[in-house]
C-alpha positions in Angstrom: 22.2 -5.0 -12.5 22.4 -7.2 -15.4 19.8 -7.3 -18.1 18.8 -11.0 -17.3 18.5 -10.0 -13.7 16.1 -7.0 -14.5 14.1 -9.3 -16.6 14.1 -12.1 -13.9 13.0 -9.4 -11.2 10.6 -7.5 -13.4 8.7 -9.2 -16.4 9.1 -12.9 -14.9 7.1 -12.1 -11.8 4.4 -10.5 -13.7 3.9 -13.4 -15.9 4.0 -15.8 -13.2 1.1 -13.8 -11.4 -1.1 -12.9 -14.4 -0.5 -16.6 -15.8 -1.6 -18.3 -12.9 -4.7 -16.1 -12.2 -5.9 -16.4 -15.9 -5.3 -20.2 -15.9 -7.5 -20.4 -12.8 -10.1 -18.4 -14.0 -10.4 -20.1 -17.5 -10.0 -23.5 -16.0 -13.2 -22.7 -14.0 -15.1 -22.0 -17.2 -13.5 -25.3 -19.0 -14.1 -27.6 -16.2 -17.8 -26.7 -15.5 -18.4 -26.8 -19.4 -16.9 -30.2 -19.6 -19.2 -31.3 -16.7 -22.2 -29.9 -18.5 -21.2 -31.8 -21.7 -20.1 -28.8 -23.6 -17.4 -29.6 -26.0 -14.4 -27.0 -25.5 -12.6 -26.4 -28.7 -9.6 -24.1 -27.5 -8.2 -23.4 -24.0 -5.8 -20.5 -24.4 -3.6 -18.6 -21.9 -3.0 -15.1 -23.7 -4.1 -13.9 -26.9 -2.9 -13.4 -30.4 -0.5 -15.6 -32.2 -0.2 -19.1 -30.7 3.4 -19.9 -29.5 2.6 -23.3 -28.1 -0.4 -25.7 -28.9 -1.2 -29.4 -28.2 -4.5 -30.9 -29.2 -6.0 -33.5 -26.9 -9.4 -35.1 -27.6 -11.7 -32.1 -28.8 -9.6 -29.3 -27.3 -6.7 -27.4 -28.5 -4.5 -26.3 -25.5 -2.4 -23.5 -26.4 -0.2 -20.6 -25.1 -0.3 -17.4 -27.0 2.2 -14.4 -27.4 0.1 -11.8 -25.4 -0.2 -12.7 -21.6 -2.9 -10.2 -20.9 -5.7 -12.6 -20.6 -7.1 -15.8 -21.9 -10.1 -17.4 -23.3 -12.2 -20.7 -23.5 -13.6 -21.2 -27.0 -16.6 -23.5 -26.7 -18.7 -25.3 -29.4 -21.8 -23.4 -30.2 -21.2 -20.2 -28.2 -22.3 -18.1 -30.9 -26.2 -17.5 -31.2 -27.7 -18.2 -34.2 -24.9 -20.4 -35.7 -26.2 -23.5 -37.6 -25.7 -26.7 -35.6 -26.7 -30.1 -36.5 -29.3 -32.0 -34.2 -26.9 -34.5 -33.4 -24.2 -31.8 -32.3 -26.8 -29.7 -30.1 -26.0 -31.9 -27.0 -22.5 -30.5 -27.2 -23.3 -26.9 -28.0 -23.1 -24.1 -25.2 -26.1 -22.1 -26.7 -28.3 -25.2 -26.6 -27.8 -25.9 -23.0 -30.5 -24.7 -20.4 -30.0 -21.3 -19.0 -28.8 -22.7 -15.6 -26.1 -24.6 -17.0 -24.9 -21.6 -19.2 -24.8 -19.6 -15.7 -23.1 -22.0 -14.0 -20.3 -22.3 -16.9 -19.9 -18.4 -16.9 -20.0 -18.0 -13.1 -17.5 -20.6 -12.6 -14.6 -18.4 -13.8 -15.1 -15.6 -11.2 -15.8 -18.0 -8.7 -12.8 -20.0 -9.1 -10.8 -16.7 -8.7 -12.6 -16.2 -5.3 -11.9 -19.7 -4.0 -8.4 -19.4 -5.2 -8.0 -16.5 -3.1 -9.0 -18.5 0.0 -6.6 -21.2 -0.9 -3.6 -18.4 -1.4 -4.4 -16.7 2.0 -4.8 -20.4 3.5 -1.2 -20.9 2.2 0.1 -17.5 3.3 -1.4 -18.4 7.3 0.8 -21.4 6.9 3.9 -19.8 5.6 3.8 -16.9 8.1 3.1 -13.2 7.6 4.6 -10.2 9.1 2.5 -7.8 11.0 3.6 -4.7 13.0 4.4 -5.7 16.7 2.2 -4.1 19.4 4.8 -1.8 20.4 4.5 1.8 21.2 6.3 4.1 18.9 7.2 7.9 19.4 5.1 9.6 22.1 4.7 13.1 22.8 4.6 14.0 26.3 1.7 16.3 25.7 -0.5 13.5 24.4 -3.4 11.7 26.2 -1.4 8.3 25.9 1.6 9.7 27.7 -0.7 11.3 30.5 -2.2 8.1 31.0 0.9 6.2 31.4 2.1 4.7 28.1 5.7 5.2 27.2 7.6 4.6 24.0 8.7 0.8 23.5 6.0 -0.5 25.9 4.5 -3.7 24.5 0.8 -3.9 24.6 -0.2 -7.3 26.1 -4.0 -7.4 26.6 -7.1 -5.1 26.3 -9.9 -6.1 28.5 -8.2 -9.3 29.3 -8.0 -10.4 25.4 -4.4 -11.1 24.3 -3.0 -8.9 21.7 -0.4 -10.3 19.2 -0.2 -7.6 16.6 -0.9 -3.8 16.2 -3.4 -4.5 13.8 -5.2 -6.8 16.1 -4.8 -3.9 18.7 -6.7 -1.5 16.4 -9.3 -4.0 15.6 -10.0 -4.4 19.3 -10.3 -0.7 19.7 -13.0 -0.2 17.1 -16.0 -1.6 19.0 -14.8 0.0 22.1 -15.3 3.8 21.0 -16.4 6.1 23.8 -15.8 3.5 26.4 -13.1 2.6 29.0 -10.8 -0.3 28.6 -8.2 -1.9 30.7 -5.1 -2.2 28.9 -1.8 -4.2 30.1 1.7 -3.4 28.9 5.1 -5.0 29.2 7.9 -2.4 30.0 11.3 -3.5 29.4 12.5 -6.2 31.9 9.8 -5.5 34.5 8.7 -8.3 36.2 5.2 -7.8 36.2 2.9 -5.9 33.4 1.5 -2.6 34.1 -2.3 -1.8 33.8 -3.9 1.4 32.8 -7.7 2.3 32.3 -7.9 4.2 29.3 -10.8 6.1 27.7 -11.2 5.0 24.2 -11.9 7.8 21.8 -13.5 8.0 18.4 -12.0 9.3 15.2 -13.0 9.2 11.5 -11.7 6.2 9.9 -8.6 7.0 7.8 -9.6 4.1 5.6 -12.0 5.0 3.2 -12.4 1.6 1.8 -13.9 0.3 5.0 -17.7 0.1 5.8 -17.0 1.7 9.3 -17.2 5.5 9.2 -15.2 5.9 12.7 -12.6 3.9 14.7 -11.5 3.9 18.3 -8.2 5.9 19.3 -6.1 6.6 22.1 -4.8 10.2 21.2 -1.0 10.0 20.5 -0.7 6.2 20.6 1.2 4.9 17.4 3.7 2.3 16.3 5.4 4.7 14.1 8.9 6.1 15.2 11.1 8.6 13.4 14.5 7.5 12.0 17.6 8.9 13.1 18.1 11.6 10.6 20.4 14.5 11.7 20.6 18.1 10.6 24.3 19.3 10.6 25.0 23.0 10.8 28.2 24.1 9.1 29.9 24.7 12.5 29.4 21.3 13.7 32.5 19.2 14.4 30.7 16.4 12.5 30.3 18.5 9.5 34.3 18.7 9.1 34.2 14.9 9.1 31.8 14.8 5.9 28.6 14.2 7.5 25.5 16.2 5.8 22.0 17.0 6.7 19.7 14.0 6.1 22.3 11.5 7.0 20.9 8.7 9.0 23.0 7.5 12.2 22.5 3.8 12.5 25.3 2.9 15.2 27.3 4.7 17.8 30.5 3.1 18.8 29.1 -0.4 17.7 25.6 0.3 19.6 22.8 0.1 17.1 20.6 3.2 16.8 17.0 2.6 15.5 15.2 5.6 16.2 15.7 9.5 16.8 14.5 9.1 20.3 17.4 6.7 21.0 20.0 9.0 19.7 20.4 11.5 22.4 20.4 8.8 25.4 23.1 6.7 23.5 25.3 9.6 22.6 25.6 11.1 26.3 26.5 7.5 27.6 29.9 7.9 25.6 32.8 9.1 27.3 34.3 12.2 25.7 37.8 11.1 26.5 37.4 8.3 24.0 36.8 8.4 20.1 33.2 8.6 18.6 32.6 6.4 15.8 29.4 6.8 13.9 27.9 4.3 11.4 25.9 6.3 8.8 23.5 6.0 6.0 23.3 8.4 3.2 20.3 8.3 0.7 21.3 8.1 -3.0 21.2 11.3 -4.9 19.0 11.5 -7.8 19.2 8.6 -10.1 21.5 6.8 -7.4 21.4 3.0 -7.3 21.6 2.5 -3.6 22.2 3.9 -0.2 25.6 4.8 0.7 27.0 3.3 4.0 30.1 5.0 5.7 31.7 5.4 9.1 33.4 8.1 10.5 35.3 8.7 13.7 35.6 12.0 15.9 39.1 12.0 17.8 38.9 12.2 21.6 38.2 15.9 22.4 37.9 18.3 25.2 34.2 18.4 25.1 32.6 17.9 28.7 30.2 15.3 27.1 28.8 14.2 23.9 25.5 15.6 23.2 23.3 17.2 20.7 24.5 20.7 22.2 28.1 19.7 22.2 28.2 18.4 18.7 25.7 20.9 17.4 23.4 18.3 16.1 19.6 18.4 15.7 16.6 16.7 14.1 16.6 17.1 10.3 12.7 17.6 10.3 13.0 21.6 9.9 15.7 21.4 6.9 14.3 21.2 3.6 15.1 18.4 1.6 13.3 19.6 -1.7 11.8 22.5 -3.2 9.7 21.8 -5.9 10.0 23.6 -9.1 7.0 25.9 -10.0 5.8 26.5 -6.6 5.8 29.6 -4.3 8.8 28.3 -2.2 10.7 28.1 -5.3 9.5 31.5 -6.4 10.2 33.0 -3.1 14.0 31.7 -3.2 14.0 28.9 -0.8 16.6 26.3 -1.4 17.2 22.7 -0.3 19.3 22.6 3.0 17.7 25.7 4.5 16.5 25.4 8.0 13.2 26.7 9.0 13.3 28.9 11.9 9.9 30.8 12.1 6.5 31.5 10.1 4.8 34.7 11.0 7.0 35.4 13.9 6.0 32.2 15.4 9.1 29.8 16.3 9.0 26.5 14.4 9.6 23.4 16.7 8.6 20.5 14.4 7.4 19.8 11.0 3.7 19.4 12.1 3.9 23.4 12.9 4.6 24.0 9.2 2.0 21.9 8.0 -0.7 23.3 10.2 0.4 26.7 9.8 0.5 26.5 5.9 -2.8 24.8 5.8 -4.5 27.4 8.0 -3.5 30.2 5.5 -6.3 32.8 5.4 -5.5 33.9 1.6 -4.8 37.6 2.8 -1.1 38.6 3.7 1.7 36.6 2.3 3.4 34.2 5.1 6.7 35.7 6.7 9.1 32.9 6.6 12.5 33.1 8.3 15.1 30.4 7.4 18.9 30.0 8.3 21.2 29.5 5.4 25.0 29.2 5.6 24.8 30.7 9.2 22.8 33.8 8.0 19.0 34.5 8.8 17.0 35.3 5.6 13.4 36.7 5.7 11.2 35.6 2.7 7.4 36.2 2.0 5.6 33.2 0.5 2.0 33.2 -0.7 0.8 29.4 -0.6 -1.0 28.0 -3.5 -4.3 25.6 -3.3 -3.3 22.3 -4.6 -5.0 18.8 -4.9 -3.0 16.1 -3.3 -3.6 12.5 -2.8 -4.3 11.1 0.7 -3.0 7.9 1.9 -6.7 6.6 1.9 -6.8 7.3 -2.0 -8.8 10.4 -1.8 -8.1 13.9 -2.9 -7.5 16.7 -0.4 -7.5 20.4 -1.4 -5.4 22.5 0.6 -2.7 25.3 0.6 0.8 24.2 0.2 4.3 26.2 -0.6 6.1 23.3 -2.2 8.8 22.0 0.3 9.5 18.8 1.6 11.6 18.2 4.9 14.4 15.6 5.7 12.1 13.3 7.7 11.8 9.5 7.6 10.0 6.9 9.7 11.9 3.7 10.7 10.5 0.3 9.9 8.5 -0.4 12.8 9.3 -3.8 14.7 7.5 -6.7 13.0 6.2 -10.1 14.2 5.5 -13.2 12.1 2.2 -14.8 12.8 1.5 -18.4 11.3 -0.6 -21.3 12.0 -0.2 -25.1 11.8 -3.7 -25.6 12.5 -5.5 -26.2 8.8 -8.9 -25.4 10.2 -7.7 -22.2 11.7 -5.7 -21.4 8.6 -9.0 -21.9 6.4 -10.8 -19.6 8.8 -7.8 -16.9 8.2 -8.2 -17.5 4.5 -11.8 -17.1 4.2 -12.1 -14.1 6.3 -9.1 -12.5 4.6 -10.8 -13.1 1.1 -14.2 -11.7 2.3 -12.4 -8.6 3.8 -10.6 -7.9 0.7 -13.7 -8.6 -1.5 -15.5 -6.0 0.8 -12.7 -3.4 0.2 -12.8 -4.0 -3.5 -16.7 -3.4 -3.7 -16.3 -0.2 -1.5 -13.7 1.0 -3.6 -16.5 1.2 -6.3 -18.6 2.8 -4.0 -16.2 5.5 -2.8 -15.2 6.1 -6.4 -18.9 7.0 -7.4 -19.2 9.0 -4.1 -15.9 11.1 -5.1 -14.1 9.9 -1.8 -11.5 8.1 -3.9 -9.9 9.7 -6.9 -10.2 8.0 -10.2 -6.3 8.5 -10.3 -6.0 5.4 -8.2 -7.3 3.1 -10.9 -4.4 1.3 -12.3 -3.6 -0.9 -15.1 -1.2 -3.6 -16.4 1.7 -1.4 -15.4 0.7 -1.2 -11.9 0.0 -4.7 -11.6 3.5 -5.6 -13.1 5.2 -3.2 -10.7 3.5 -4.8 -7.6 4.0 -8.3 -8.8 8.0 -7.0 -9.3 8.3 -5.4 -5.8 6.5 -8.0 -3.7 8.3 -10.8 -5.6 11.7 -9.0 -4.5 10.3 -8.9 -0.8 9.6 -12.6 -0.6 7.2 -15.3 -1.2 4.7 -14.5 1.5 4.2 -10.8 0.1 3.9 -12.0 -3.6 1.2 -14.8 -2.7 -0.7 -11.8 -0.8 -0.5 -9.6 -4.0 -1.8 -12.6 -5.9 -4.6 -13.3 -3.6 -5.6 -9.8 -3.8 -5.5 -9.5 -7.5 -7.5 -12.6 -7.6 -10.2 -11.0 -5.7 -10.3 -8.0 -7.8 -10.7 -10.2 -10.9 -13.5 -11.9 -9.1 -15.3 -8.7 -8.6 -14.5 -7.0 -11.7 -15.8 -10.1 -13.8 -19.0 -9.9 -12.2 -19.5 -6.3 -13.1 -22.9 -6.2 -15.3 -20.8 -5.0 -18.3 -21.6 -6.8 -21.8 -18.3 -8.8 -22.8 -17.5 -9.4 -19.3 -18.8 -12.5 -17.4 -21.1 -10.2 -15.5 -22.7 -9.0 -18.7 -23.3 -12.7 -19.9 -24.9 -13.4 -16.4 -27.2 -10.4 -16.7 -28.4 -11.4 -20.0 -29.1 -15.0 -18.7 -30.7 -13.8 -15.6 -33.2 -11.8 -17.9 -33.7 -15.0 -19.9 -34.3 -17.1 -16.9 -36.9 -14.4 -15.5 -38.7 -13.9 -18.8 -38.5 -17.4 -20.0 -36.9 -16.4 -23.4 -33.4 -15.2 -24.6 -32.6 -11.7 -25.1 -32.7 -10.8 -28.7 -29.4 -11.2 -30.6 -29.4 -7.8 -31.9 -30.0 -6.4 -28.5 -27.3 -8.5 -27.3 -24.9 -7.3 -30.3 -25.7 -3.5 -29.3 -25.1 -4.2 -25.6 -22.0 -6.1 -26.2 -20.6 -2.9 -28.5 -21.5 -0.6 -25.8 -19.8 -2.7 -23.2 -16.5 -3.1 -25.4 -16.4 0.8 -25.6 -16.6 1.0 -21.9 -14.1 -1.5 -21.1 -11.6 -0.1 -23.7 -12.1 3.3 -22.2 -11.4 2.1 -18.9 -8.4 0.3 -20.2 -6.9 3.3 -21.8 -7.5 5.5 -18.5 -6.0 3.1 -16.3 -3.1 3.0 -18.8 -2.9 6.7 -18.8 -2.7 6.8 -14.9 0.0 4.1 -15.1 2.2 6.3 -17.4 1.3 9.5 -15.3 2.6 7.6 -12.1 5.7 6.1 -13.9 6.8 9.3 -15.4 5.6 11.7 -12.6 3.5 13.8 -15.3 
């Protein structure tokens, strides 16, 4: 990757995202100030030394070298400044309190309105959602017992059409502890199938939601394991160079998407014919990209091609990583080891490992049996209690031993949803903006409740990474990220912290109630405290960014 390409794919998206949002925010202050008759002296994007400026009328429009904010300098915005009677009509401080509130509120409000516009545009452009298609399904699950099968497409729930998995989950929420009629399309069947299903209830995994529980059908999920293989040393495919953790993507030209498809596709191949496997191999540490290859097994005397004859298995129970400084490392486990049993109980799937370790009682060490180079090894491991980040942003304390498996989930099938109806697009944009606003507020609530870890607080580096990654994916994800950050700016700027817009609104609100402005001395003290709080928050966010970036 050339230096120019790195700049274009990294720094430029960040500047575009932040520059647009800063302009929108400051333009809100600027336009309402002008409407209220306030003279605007400077409109700046960025801080520090000016690298471009143009004066028009009373205002100096400029771009400054540090693109991490902006400001609007208004005439008379310093309380106590000496201003002539003739100029007081242009002074911000001499406007009535409601005009000053309007000017200050206009910045955050423009970010809120801009987010509606962004999500309005996204609704027109189109957005990818998970298709309402059933993924891996255990035969022991309630969903399987009711009648669902992998690859079923959910069409309706209680007669209401379903277009996305997200929509299906939303429809389940109000149906907790009731029965629902669900229609699915199975393959090329001429008619959909109908199931009457008891909808259960579970704790909402989204800690930023106002709802504490959600509806569920146990075992039903859109997720499917990718076709990652475990390759013992005596497998005929090992001689061809295949390794544990490789992902099979095609067999004799037939595409393989998921692990559950691998066995049936293998068994359809005639053993008297060669077996061509297209494979992807994840990059080694520091590698640049996934390696693609194709291997061919010559026709053989095997009775058939199958997991048993080729000596292949799921890679779930093979160790991908053994983390330094952990009990597993101290016990002698190595990457590539295959877990066989723990405490004399045979391990069938990775969940068995997680559940056994989590349930550790702190007494006797775990007896772990692994297979390495065809030999069975017995080890004793004492799990340690660690704090881990959950997918919902909280911290979960539990026993671990410091291993990760070769396990990966394939990208679920996506469906693009768009609308050409402007009224519908506006409804979608408004609802999406409101939903993100609620989630942002709830993030503060959950932070104070201790349900969301402070480690989730990100700063300018996190924003830059998000801008870069979404820009690479496409215009719609980049716009969604812009809408999300715009809502965050709306909420953050309304916090009642002096030096932020919310702090000024607090002062003006007090002035409106008591009929007199807050004293200059009290405002100065409050602003100094607010500045310390804000700088502390910025330093903490930057610390989190560096911690994530360098894995500290």
